[in-house]
C-alpha positions as CSV (number, residue, x, y, z in Angstrom):
1,M,-50.4,103.5,-22.6
2,K,-49.8,99.9,-23.5
3,T,-48.2,97.2,-21.3
4,Y,-45.9,95.0,-22.8
5,V,-46.5,91.3,-21.8
6,S,-43.6,88.9,-22.4
7,P,-44.3,85.8,-24.4
8,L,-41.9,83.8,-22.4
9,P,-42.8,81.5,-19.6
10,R,-42.6,83.0,-16.1
11,R,-39.7,81.6,-14.1
12,P,-40.6,79.9,-10.7
13,E,-38.9,82.6,-8.8
14,R,-41.2,85.2,-10.2
15,L,-44.4,83.2,-9.5
16,P,-46.8,84.3,-6.6
17,A,-45.8,82.8,-3.3
18,R,-49.1,80.6,-3.4
19,L,-48.2,79.1,-6.6
20,R,-44.4,78.2,-5.8
21,R,-43.6,74.8,-5.0
22,R,-42.2,74.5,-1.6
23,R,-40.8,70.9,-2.0
24,P,-39.8,68.9,-5.1
25,R,-42.3,66.7,-6.7
26,S,-42.3,63.0,-6.0
27,Y,-40.7,60.9,-8.6
28,L,-44.0,59.2,-9.6
29,E,-45.7,62.4,-10.0
30,W,-42.8,63.9,-12.1
31,K,-42.8,60.8,-14.2
32,T,-46.5,61.0,-14.8
33,L,-46.6,64.7,-15.6
34,R,-43.5,64.1,-18.0
35,R,-45.4,61.3,-19.8
36,W,-48.4,63.5,-20.1
37,G,-46.2,66.6,-21.3
38,S,-47.5,68.6,-18.5
39,L,-44.4,69.7,-16.6
40,P,-43.5,73.4,-16.6
41,P,-40.3,74.2,-18.4
42,W,-38.2,74.6,-15.3
43,E,-38.9,71.1,-14.0
44,E,-38.4,69.0,-17.1
45,S,-35.0,67.8,-16.4
46,P,-33.8,67.3,-12.8
47,A,-30.8,65.2,-13.1
48,G,-31.5,62.7,-10.4
49,Y,-34.8,61.9,-11.8
50,L,-33.3,61.4,-15.3
51,L,-30.9,59.1,-14.0
52,R,-33.5,57.1,-12.2
53,S,-35.8,57.0,-15.2
54,A,-32.9,55.8,-17.3
55,R,-32.0,53.0,-14.7
56,E,-35.8,51.9,-14.5
57,E,-36.1,51.6,-18.3
58,A,-33.0,49.4,-18.3
59,G,-34.7,47.1,-15.7
60,L,-32.0,47.4,-13.1
61,T,-32.3,47.8,-9.4
62,Q,-30.2,50.3,-7.4
63,Q,-28.2,47.4,-6.2
64,E,-27.4,46.2,-9.7
65,M,-26.6,49.7,-10.8
66,G,-24.2,50.1,-7.9
67,D,-22.5,46.8,-8.8
68,R,-21.9,48.0,-12.3
69,L,-20.7,51.4,-11.1
70,N,-18.6,50.0,-8.2
71,C,-20.3,52.1,-5.7
72,S,-23.0,51.5,-3.0
73,Q,-26.8,51.2,-3.5
74,Q,-27.0,54.4,-1.1
75,A,-24.8,56.3,-3.4
76,I,-27.2,55.4,-6.4
77,A,-30.0,56.4,-4.3
78,Q,-28.6,59.8,-3.3
79,A,-27.7,60.5,-7.2
80,E,-31.4,59.9,-8.0
81,R,-32.8,62.3,-5.9
82,W,-34.4,65.4,-7.2
83,D,-31.7,67.9,-6.0
84,S,-28.7,65.9,-7.0
85,N,-26.0,67.5,-8.8
86,P,-23.8,64.8,-10.7
87,T,-20.9,65.5,-12.6
88,V,-20.7,64.9,-16.3
89,K,-18.0,62.2,-15.6
90,F,-20.6,60.4,-13.4
91,V,-23.5,60.7,-15.8
92,R,-21.2,59.5,-18.6
93,E,-20.3,56.4,-16.5
94,W,-24.0,55.9,-15.7
95,A,-24.9,55.9,-19.4
96,E,-22.0,53.5,-20.2
97,A,-23.2,51.2,-17.6
98,L,-26.6,51.1,-19.1
99,G,-25.1,50.6,-22.6
100,S,-26.0,54.1,-23.8
101,E,-24.2,57.3,-25.1
102,L,-24.5,60.4,-23.2
103,E,-25.3,63.3,-25.5
104,L,-24.9,66.8,-24.2
105,S,-26.1,70.2,-26.0
106,I,-26.2,73.8,-25.1
């Protein structure tokens, strides 16, 4: 009897406990692994880290970004966390503040 093996990558909740991450990666580790193309598929796009990456590429500090969005530096720091869940409106405003356009696809 043959066993079927799926060609799809395994999802993190199906990994053995010893291989599951107990906490999010640091931004520096995520950025490095992303540059190397070594991130697992389920870790490629945490919203907060993508926002931080875009802000850093624009050469802005959190305070400067907060000034552009009329919010505090603390709000920017919170939006840039691994587990942040920003709205599409917020991300669109973020992109506009950086002089970029937001492109979403499904």
